[in-house]
N, C-alpha and C positions, 0 to 999 in steps of 0.2 A: 504493499499500499504506500502510495506517495501522497503527502500533503504538501502542496507547493502553490505558489502564486501563478496565476496565468501571466502571459507576457505583459499585458497592460498594467497589472498590479506590480510586477517585478520592475519594469521600467519607471513606473511612477515613484516607487520607493527609492530606487537609485537616484532619480532626479532630485527628489526632496532631500536625500542625504547630501547631495552636492550643494544644494541651496542652503542647507543648514550649516555646512562647513564654511560657507561664505556669507553667513548672515551678518548684516550690518556693514557689508563692504560694497553695496550697490547692486545693481541689476546684473544678472548673468545672461549672456547670449545663449540661444538654443544650441548653436554649434559648440560653445564651450562645455555646456552640460553634457551634450552628446558625446563629445570627444573624450572627456574624462570618464564618463560612466558607461561607455560602450553601448550607446543607444542610437539607433538609426535616426539621424537628424531630421529627416523628412517626416517622421512620425511624431516627434516630440510635441509640436503644438497641439496636435490631436489628443495625445495622451495627457497633456497638462490642462487642457480646456476644462475638464470636469473639476479639477482642483481649484481652478480660478473661480468657476461657478459656485463652488462650496465655500469660497472665501479663505482658502488655505494659501493661495498664491495670488500675486498681483502681476498682471502682464501688461507691458507697455510697448506699444508699436513704435516703429521709427528707428532711425540710425542710432539713437541713444537708448533705445528700448531694451527690453529683455524681461527676465522673470526674477522675482524676489519672493520670499516668504511674506505672507500677510500678517503673520504673528511671530512671536518669538518661538524658536524651535523647541523650547521646553514646554510650550503649551500645544504643540501639535502631536498627536499620537499616531502610531502606526496603524491602528484600527481606522481612524479617520481617513487616512490616505488610501488604505486598501479598499475601504467601502466606497469612497469617492471613485476610485478607479474600476472596481469590479462589482460593486453592489454589496448587499449585506452578507455577512459571514453565514447567516442562517440560510438554510436551503429547504424549500418546500417539498423536496423529494425524499422519499423514504430510503434509508441506507440499504435495506435488504430487498425491497420490492421495486425500487426504481421509479415508482409512481408517486402520487401525492400520499403523504402519510396522514391518514385521517384519524381522529381521536376515537372513533368507534372501533377501529380495528388496528390499534397500535401494535407495531411489530415488537418482538421481544428485546431488540437492541435500542429501541427508541430512547428510553430514560438514560442509558449509559452513554449513548451517542450525544444526546442533548447536554449532558453534564460535561463531556469532553469538549464539545464545541463552545459551551459557555466558558470553560476554563481558558481555552485558547483566546476567545474574544476578550476575556478579562486581561490576560497577559498582554495582548496587543494594545489594549486600551491603557495599560500602565506604562508602556514603553514609549518614550518620547523621541523626537528626532534630535534633540540635544544629546541624548545618550548615544544614539546611533552614530552621530557625527563624531562624537568623542572616541567611540570604539573604532570607527573607520580610520580616524587619524592615528590611533594607537597601532592599528594593524599595518598601516602604511609605514609607520616609523619603527616598527619591530626590527631589531637587529638580527634575530634568529627566527627561522621558520618555525611555526608552531608544530607541536607534535600532533600527529593525526591519530585519531581513534581507529582501531582495526575494524570497527563497524561502519566507518564512514568512508565512502569512496572519495579519493582525492580528485579534486576538480580544479583546473587552472582558473585563476581569477581573471576575468576578462577586462575589468575596469583598469584604467591606467590613470596616472596623475599628471601626465604631461601630454601636450599635443604638438605636432609639428606645425610649420607655417601654414600648411594647407588645411588645418583643422582636423586632420585625420588622427586617430589615436596611434600612439607609438608605444610599443612594449618596452618595459624596462627589463634589464637582465635580472635573473632570479638572484635574490640575496642568499648568501650562505651563512 
């Protein structure tokens, strides 16, 4: 079983992490965010539009425009961004039956699954982008690669922290 964000949620969270890291430093261009966070630049305005509508981001058009957080990153939760991007964490579909889960014929897993979903939503609502930005910065500045759990597959991190003159992402050499 895999619990993961859809692409829209993934890219939205990445973009907000970048904006949180640059909070108070002015607006960020879409190409800057896209280059650093490995997001296709042509999709970024579409991805960020729901966040602007929800009042999480401010978008300014024009040569001096760009994106910025509408609030302090300590007041923006991961749950807010995910739900703006993907919709509610709740699902009307039954885990076992795949159809609507009606209360007259609740499946045997309903209560357990509901508690697990509520715990996930609670944790996402407690985690702010100030925390994620600090973790991201710590990961970037880590002198030694983290030890990997034998139960977690090692995946190359796609985001980079520097872009070349053309705005395309450039990979850094692995740190030892």
